[in-house]
N, C-alpha and C positions, 0 to 999 in steps of 0.2 A: 456276823461276819467278821472275820480278822482285818486287821489294819492293813495288810499289804491288800487283800482279795477287794476291799473298799476302795483303795488306790487306783488296781487296775478297772475295776467297774466305773470308776467316773472319769479314767483317762480314755477309755472306751466310748462311752458318749459323747466327752469333750470332742472326739476326732471323727466322730458324727456328726458332731454339731458343726465343727470347722469343716467337714465336708460337704454339707448341705449348702451352707454359708458360700463357699467358694463356686460350686456349682451354680447356685442363683444368681450369684454376683455375672459369672459367666454368662450366663442364658440372656439376664437383662442387659446387657453391655453389647451382646451380638443382636440384641432386637430392636437395640435404640443404640447406634455407634456414636450418632453425631450429638448425644444429649450431654450437655454440660452439666457438672455438677451442682450447681442450684437446682437445674430444673428435677434433680434426682430425689430431693428434701421432699419434693410431692410426692413421691411413688411409693406406693406401700408396698410393693415386692422389694425395695431398696430398705426400706425401714426394717422390713422383715429379715432381711439378710444381716443387719447390723443388730437385730436383738440374737440371731442365731451367733454371730460371732461374741458378741459380750458375755452370753451364756455361755460358751464353749470355754473361753477365757475364765470365767470364774470356775466355771468345774475344774480346768486345771490347776486353777490356785488351790483349792479345797483338797485334791488330790496331793498336791506337793506336801499338804498338812501329814496324810496319812500314810504316803509310801516315800521311800527312799529315793534321791535322782537317778541311782543306777537302775531303778526299775520306773518311772515314771517317763523321766525324759524318752528314753527309745520306742514307746508306745506311740507316739507324736508319728512317727510314720505311718501309722493305723488312717491318719488324714487321707494319705495318697492311696492309701488300699482301697478305702470308702469312695474316693472322689471320682477314680477311672471307672469302676462299672456303673454308677449314679450317672454320671455323664454320657456313656455310652448310652444307658436306658434312655435317657431325656433325648438324645440325639438320634434315637432311632436307630440303631445299630446294633451287633453282636459283641460281647467282648472277645477279642481275638487270642490266640494261642499265647503269644509273646506278654499278654497281659495277663491271663491266667497263671502261667509260668512265675511272672514275678510276684503274684499275690500269693502265690502256694511259698515261696519261698521267702518272701516278707515273713507270713505267718510261720513258717516253722521254724526260721532263726527268733523271733520274739518269744516265740514258745521256750526254744531254749534260753533264753534269757529273763522267761519268768521266772524258771525253775531254779535257778541260782542267785538273782537278783532280789529275789522276792524277800523282803525281812522287817524287822519292827516298825511302828510308827516312829519317824526321826523326831530325836530329843534332842539334840545338837543344833547350834547355830553358830554363825560366824561372829567373831567379836567385830567391834569397830574397827580397831586397827587392819584386822585379818579381811575384813569386806573393803577397805582402802586400798591395802595392799593388791588385793586380787582385781580391784578397778581397774588399778596404776598399770599393773601388767598388764591385764587384756587391754588398755587405750594404746598402750605402747604396741603390742602384737598386731591390734586395727590399723595403727600407723604405717607400721612395718608392711603389712599388706594392701594396704593402699598407696603407696607408691606409686607412681607412675613406672611402667614399664610392661612386659611382656603378660600378656594373658590374664588382663584386667577382669574379665568377667569369674574366674574361676578364683582368683585373689580375692574378690569382693565377697564373692559366695562363700569364703569360706571364713573372711572376718564377720559377716551376717551371720553363720553360723554360730560362730565363738560369741558373740554378742549375744545371740539370742539365749544360748545356752547358760553364759554366764547371770541373765536377766533372770532366768527362772531359778538358778541357785540363790542369787539372792531375795528373789520372794520367798523362796521357802525359809529363809533366816527371817523375814519380816512377817510370814503367816505364824511361823511358831512360835516366835518372840511375841508376836502382838496377841496370841490366843493365851500366853502363860500367865497366870494369875498372879505370879509371883511378883510381877513388874507393872509399871504403868501401860496402860493401852497403848499411848501414845509417848514413846520416851525415845531420847536421844537415837537410840540404835532404831528403831521401828522408823522415825520420820526419814534421820541420813539415810539409812538403808534403802528406803522407799523410792528417795531423788535417786538413787544411782540406778535403780531398776527401771525408773521411768526415761532417764537417759539413756542405759543400754538397749533397751526394748525399743526405742524411737530409731537411734543409730543402725540397729539389726534391720532395722524396714527400710531405712533408706539406703543401707548399703545393701540389700537384695532388689532392691529397685534400679539400682545402677547395675549388679551385677544380671542382671535379665537381658540387659541390652543387645547383646550380643548371641541372645538365643538362650533357652530356658530349660532345654534336657540336662545337660551337664550340671548348672550351675544349682537347678532344683536338686539333683542327687548330692551336690556338695554341701547344700543348705542342711538339707535333711539329716546327714550326715554325723556334719561339724557340730551342732546343735547338743544332741546326747553324750558326743566325745568331750566335750570341753565341761558339760554339766556333771558326768562322771566323773573325771578329774579330780574337780572340787569336792566331790562327795567323797572320793576315795582319799585323798591328800591332807583335807580339812575336817571333813565331819564324821570319819571315822566309819563310813560306809564299809563292808565287806561282802565278798560274793559267798555265798555257803558250798560246801562241798570241796574245800581246799583246793589244791593244786587240778585234778579232776574238775572240777568246778568252774576254775578259770579257764582251761579247754574248752569245755562245753560254750562258756559264756563268750568266748571270742570265736569259736565256730559257727554258734548261734549269728553273732556280730558279721561275720564274712556273708553270712548265708542272707540275713536282713539287707545289709548294704547291697548285695548283688542285685534283690529282689526291686529294691529302692531305684537303680540305676535302671531295672527295665523299666519300670512303672514312669520312670521322667521321662522315657522316649517317647511315650503314648501320646495321641493327638489329644485324648483328655485330659491328660495330666500339665500338657502346654497349657491349652484352654482355658484350665481353672485356674491359672495363676493370673494371667494377665488374658485379655481380649484384645488384640489388634485391629482394628479393622482396616480390611484391604479393600483398597480401592478397584472398581472394577477396570478388566483390561482395556486399554483403549485400542477401537477397531483400526487393524490397518488396510485400506485398501489393494486390493489384489493388482497386479499388475496387468494392465490390458494389453492383449497378444493381439497382431494382426494391425490391418489401417483403421485410423480413429472415424467413426461414419459422422458426417456432416449433416444436421436437421436443419434443412429450410435455406434459404440465401444467408450469406454471411462471409466473413473471410473465414481459408480455411484454416485450422492453426498451422504455427510453425511448428516443425517436431525439434524439442530441446535436445542437444548432445547429453549422452550420459556423463561424459566426465568433461571438465575444462571450463572456461566461463561462460555465464549464459548471458546470451545475448544482451544488449542495453536496453531497455523499455520496462515494462510491468512483467516482471516475473516472480518468483516463488520467494525472492529476499526483501520484497518491497517494490517501493515504486522505482524504484532506480534500477533495479534487477543486476546488481553486481556481484551477489554474494555465489557462493560456490556451491555445487549439488553435493550432497553429502551421501 
């Protein structure tokens, strides 16, 4: 098996594990919406989802060892492709036509990218000055995107995708450098870049959480698309990664990226894509009493209720606003 084929296989299994973990977490949160984080520590299902997430992350790191960034990162969209039908199956409903169309477009676009981006195993890594330069430029870009202003959800989603893409690019440097037998396993380059990976990975997660506050559809699509774009820019500019086929290959890659982007947008609008990311417990609607038409019947002896005017002040006495009854009807 070639290095590119191994990277694709590892990315596929990683995406399936991420999707299964996300669906499991969503189902667990839906069944126990009031359960605190500490109580989840005693749940076997929660630990199973954590194990799936950890396994998916490990497979993704290994895939970066055998495949270029321009190949591995776009395959992350397969997580959404797998999560939507899996979530629909567990929810007991059929996959809708929009979901099938989004799945087809995403797979078709990723197929075009696979034909043009498949390359040998990466052997070039970012030097410490290059890693620091990329990190500084990325931090400045994130700061600009996080500045208060209009449409914070999309800007934070873009920042989250960029941070995650840069974290993956730095992870590839750590993986290749750590497995290079010509240098020490825990040299300055490996340790320093690993700390940058942790910082950008945590920052990307926090930015994603803030981006989803105003809705999940559009931010989810932006995060999914900005991640591979940021990683591909680093791979092409600093790691010497190139697309196969010359100008024709570049056009095919751009067309594939456009198709995959359209498919991701369609999938991000489906209910299961939203539920997979965050499960928000929705309180039950408060029942509203229906207005009583006609005279109010009086049961047994007692004072007859005094009708309350619809507008104006409530007569003094005991009324809806409290003992004083001096509030206004709303």
